[in-house]
N, C-alpha and C positions, 0 to 999 in steps of 0.2 A: 504494499500499500504506499502512495507517495503522499506529497506536501499536506501536512497535517497541520493547519496554523491557527485553531482557535483553542486558546488555553482553556476556558471552561469547558468546552466540549472533551477537550484532552482529560481534563480531570475526572469528568463524570466516565468517561470510557475506560481509564484506569481502575476506577471504582467498580465498574461494572465485572472487568477482569479478574480483580482480587476476589469479590464476592462469589463469581460465577464459578473460578477455578477452585476454590476452596470448598464449596457446596459440593462439588463434582469429587475432589480428593477425598471429603470426609464420608462421601457416601460409599465409594469405593473402599475405604480403609476398613470399614465396617463387615464389607462382603468380602474381603481376602482372608482366606483361612489357610493354614499352612498343612500340608500332608505330613504324617510323620516321616521323620530322616530325609525330609525333601530339602534341597539347597537351591534358592533363586540363582539364576545364572545371568550375568551382566556382561554386555560385550565391550564396554570400555571401562567401566569403574568396578572396582572392589567394593565388598561391602564396609571396610575400613575407610576409604575413600569417602564415601557416600556419607557415614557418619560423621565425618570433619567437615563437610559442605552444608550450607544451607541456601534455602530458596524463599520465596515469599510464603509459601505455606509454613513453614517453621516459625516465621515472624508472626504471621496473622492467625494461625489456628488457634493458639491458646485464647485468643480475644474471641472466636467464633463457636468453638466446642467447649463442652463440658470438660473442665479441669482435669478430674478424674481420669477420665477417658483419654485425654491427651496424654498426662503422665503415663498410663499404660501403654501407651503406643510407642512413646519415645523409649520404653526400655528395650524395645526390639534393636537389635545392631542394626539392621536393614528390614525393608518391607518382605513378608514372606508371601511368596507368590505361588499358586498352583497352576496347574496346565489348564484348569478351568474356569478362570479367574475372568472377571469381566476387565475390559480395556480401560485404562485410565486415560483421560483427555481433558486436556486445556479447553475449555469451549470458547475458542477465540474466532475471529474473522477468519483464520485458516487453523481449524483445528489441530494439535500437535500429538500425536500416538506415541507412547511409551515404548518404541519399537524393541528397545535394547533390553527391556525389564520384562515384560508381560507376555505370557503365552495363553492364545486362546485356540479352542479345538478348532481344527479345520473345518471350515463350512460354516460356523457360528458366527450371525452376523451380530454387530453392535452398532448401536445408534447413538447419536449425540448431536444436540442443536444449542443454539444461543443465540439470543438478539443482542444487537449492539448499535450504536450510534456513533457516527464518526464525521470528519469534515476535511475535505480534500480542494487544492484549488482549481482541479479541475471538474468535480463534481458538487460542491459545495455541501451543506448538511445531507447527512446520507443516513437511511436506516438499512440494517444489516440483519438478515437471517441466515446464520452460519449451520448448516446441517453437513453431518459425515456418516457414512457406513464404512466399517473396517470389518475385516475378515483374513483368515488365512487360506490359502490353497493347500499345504502340506504344514509339517511339522514346524514349529517357530525356530528350532535351533539350525535348521539349514533353507528355510525359506523367508522371504522378506515378506512385510504385512502389507496387505493390498487395501486401497481404499477408494471410496466414491463420494466426491464432496460437489454440494449444490448449496450455492450461496446468493440467493436472489438480493438486489440491491436496489433500493430507490431513493433518488434525490429530489429536492424540492428546488433548486437553482433554476433550471432551465424549462421544465424538470428532465430528468433522466431514468431510465429503468434499464438495469442489467440483471441477465439470468445466464450465470456461467454454471457449466457442470464439466467435472473433469474427473479423470480415474487414472488410476497406476495399478494394475494387477498383475501380479507375479505369479506364476505357476509353479508347481510342485519342484522345489530345491532350485529355484530361480532360471529353470532352463530357457523361460519365455517371459518376457517383459510386455505386456499389451498397456498402451497408453492412448488416452483421448482427451481432447479439449474441444468442448462444444459451448458455443456462447451464442447468445441473442443480445444485443446491445440496442436501446433506442437513445443516442448519444450525441447529443450536440455538443461541440467540443471547439476549442480554438485551434488554428493552425496558423504558422508564421511565414511561410513561403518556402522556398527551396534554395539548398545551399547555407554556406556559413556565413554569409554577410547580412542575415537577416537582422531585425530589433526586435525588441518586445513591444514596442508601438505598432508592429506589423501584424498585431492579432487580428485574425479574421475568424467570426464564428460561422460554423457550418453545420447544419442539421442533417444527420442521416440515420439511418437504420444498419445494422451490422449481424450477420450472421456468419458463423464459424465452425466449421467442422474439421478438425484434426484427428486422424486414426493411425495408429501406429504398432507394429509388431516387430519386437527384437529378439534375436535367438543367441543364447550364450554361445560362444566359441571354445569348444573342447574343455569345459569347466573352469575357465578362465573369467577374469574381469572384462574382456572383451567381449561386445556384442556386436551384430548386424542385423540391419532390419530394414523394412519398406513400408510406406506409409501411403495415405492419400490426404490431400490438404484442398479445402474450399474457404475462400474469404468472397462473400457476397456483401456490397455495400447497395443500398437501394434508398428511395425516396432523399437522393440528395438534394439539398436547400442550401443554398448561400446565403446567408444574413448581410454579411459586411461585404467589402470589396477588398479582394487580394488578387492582384495581378497574376502571379504565379499560379495560383489555383485554377482561376477561370481560363486562362490560356492552355495550363497543363491538361485540365480536366476535359475541356472542350464542352463544358455544359451538359456534361454525361449526368443522367438522374440514376443511372445504376452502373456497377463494374461488378464484373466476376473474374476469380482468379481460381482455377481448379486445376490441379495437378499431383502428380505422384512424388514420393520422395524417396532418396536412398540414404540410410544413415548407418555411422561408424560410432562405436561408444566404448571408452573405457573409463571405468568408475572402481576406484579403490577406497573410497568414503565409507567408514564404518558406521558413522552416525551424521547422516545431513542434516540434523539440527545445528550442529557444532562440529565441523568438520575438523580433523586434527591430522598432522603428518599424513596426507593423502595428497591425491591427483584425479581431476577430471577432465576429458577431453572428449568432444563429440565435432562430428562433422556432419553436415546435412545438405544434401544436394538437391533440390527440387526442379522438377520439370513441370511448367503451367502450358497445358495444350488446348487449341481450338477442339481437338477431338474429343475433349473431356468437358467441354462446354465453357473453357476460357475465352475472355474477349479476344485474346489473341496468345502466340506464343512467346514466351519468354522464361528466363532461367533465374535461379538465386543460389548463393551458397552461403551458409550460416556455419561459421567457425567458432567454437568456443574451447576455451583453456582455463583451468582454475588449480592453482598451487597452494598448498596449506603447509607451513612450515612452522613447527614449535620453536619459539626463541623467547628465551633459553631454552634449549632441548628438553629439560627436565620440567619444566612449567606447563601450565595450560594456556600461555599467551601464544597468541599464533599470529605471523604474519601472511596474509592472504592476498593473493594476486589473481587478478582477472582481466583476461583479455576476450573481447568478442569482435570478430570481423563477418561483416554481412554485406555482401555483393549482389547486385541485380545485373543481367546483361541479357543480348541476344533478342531485344524485344523492349517494348514500352509497358511496364507494369503500371496500374492503377495507381492514382496519387496516393490513396490511402493505403497501399500494399508496399511503399516505398519504406527502406529503412527509417527509424526516426527515435527521437529520444524517448524513451520509457516504452517503447513497444516491443522489447525483447520479449522472451517468453515467459519472464518473471515481473515485467514492468519495473525494473530496479536500475536501468542504466542512466546517468546523469543526475547523481544527487547534486542539487545545486541550483535544477532548471526544472521547470513545469513540462508536463509531459508533451511531445510533439514540439518541442522547441525546435529542433534541427529536424529536417527531412532533406533526404537526397538520394540519388539512385544507388549508392554505396555507402557503408558508414564503417568507420575503425573507434574502437573503444578499449582503453586501458584503464585499470583502477588498482591502486595498491590500498591495502587498509592494516592498521595493526590494532589487535584486540587483545586486551589486558585487564587483569583483575586488580581493582582497589582495594579489596579485601580477601583474606586467605581462604576464607569460607566460600568465595565466588557467588554470592550473593549480588554483588554491585561491582560493576565492571565498567569499562570505558573503550573507546575506539578514535582512532585519528585517522583520516583517509583521505587521498587526492586522487583524481580522477582526469581523463581527457578524452573529449570525442572528436571526431572530426568527419564532416559528411562531405561527399564531391557535389561538385559543382553542376547542375543541370546544362546539358549542352557538352562541356568539355571533358564531363566526367572526372576533372583533376581535384585532387584534396588541396587546397588553399588556406584553410584556416583550421584553428585549433581550439576549442574551447574548453578550459581548464575549469576544474570546480575543486574545492577542499572542503573541508569540515570536522566537525568532531560530535560525539555522541556518548550516551551512558547505555549500560546493558544491566537489566533487572532479570537475575535468574526466576523464571516461573517455575522450573522444576528441574532439580539436580540429578534425577534419574535420566530424563531424556535429554539434557543440555538444552532446552529450549529457553530462548531469553526473550525479552521484550527489548526491541531496538529502537532507540529514539536519537535520532540525529538531526544537527543543523548544517545545513550546508549552503555556500556562496557561490556564485558563478560570476562571469563577465556581464557587463553592462545592467546593473542593479540586480541580477537574480539572485534570489534566495528563499530559502524556505525550511520548515521543520518536516522531517521524513520518519515515518513510522511504520515498522515491519514486526511481524512475528517471526523468529529465529533472525539468522544474519543475511544480510543483503545478498550475498553470494557465498 
């Protein structure tokens, strides 16, 4: 989630997070019963490490629950988990599953939902209902947890309505990874033109509806951390209406009221992360080639390549402080992509590029992006941490396709440990960019 800039709304949202999180944790703690001689297994942390760490539950739980029950729970060295326990969930905008500590019987469905209120520069005041369904398709010691998320949102600014549904389903022993990203947006938004020389004053309000269908299947290569896959992608923008005046948009879009990009994609993936909530000493690399074809309903033939690399280095080596590096290169070629399908700030897979700038601030035929962030603990318990970051992005110019400008961004933030078992953090960052750009950015878990 991007630019979060209303203080009162932020405080209210944090209150909902604390109350909702601990209601769910309390309910789960009463349910979890240990089987005789059974020891819980943790992927990244030992019971001793967990005992020495704190999260917001350890701070607020005594205020929310009966003191005797709380003291009784604290006598346990670590949570006692059975293979038939319910899933623990932080009921936030993007629910976090405790994948490294909770085992669920294969096929058992677990539901969670949580209402919330937020504010972003691109959506205004927004009501959110986050819903999650989680399950295993195999034994939890050799299969990743699968999840389906449905997060309808409505804002009262223009207004806007968003209905995203996404899933990530791992088959038994992680042999196949099935992913999907389907969205419907009624999405009035600002665009600033093409290339790197645009200004904030160039903002142009465009109304449109948007439907996305991304489906993909990746197969594990010889029990390694490498995967290869194929998929189908559809981006359909319709009922496009320009409220303001923007030369680049008007000329490039040619007054089209709807655009379609429909194509197949080929993917290569390497992922050694044990915990995607807070990666340490690991590497992620992906390559996605997409071919949009008239034969599949696309307005015209065109191609794109999406390259992404993430590296996580513990620094110092024996600490939980992490130097995180991120590179994203996004190129289009061989045709003319629709305006809203061009690479743009904040339109990456997780809408997180360009802290310091509003979504859609830069747009062009191609984009290169790099970011470095240092994540560290203020307190040894890990409940409170911080980050400093710097990024730079460049889009190619329309016509020449040359990269002529770089827009840098810098910032700092705090991290509040929501759950010490899963490593889930609440990330609150403030970023500054060029030309007066700045803003508060809110995320569940790390930005990358």
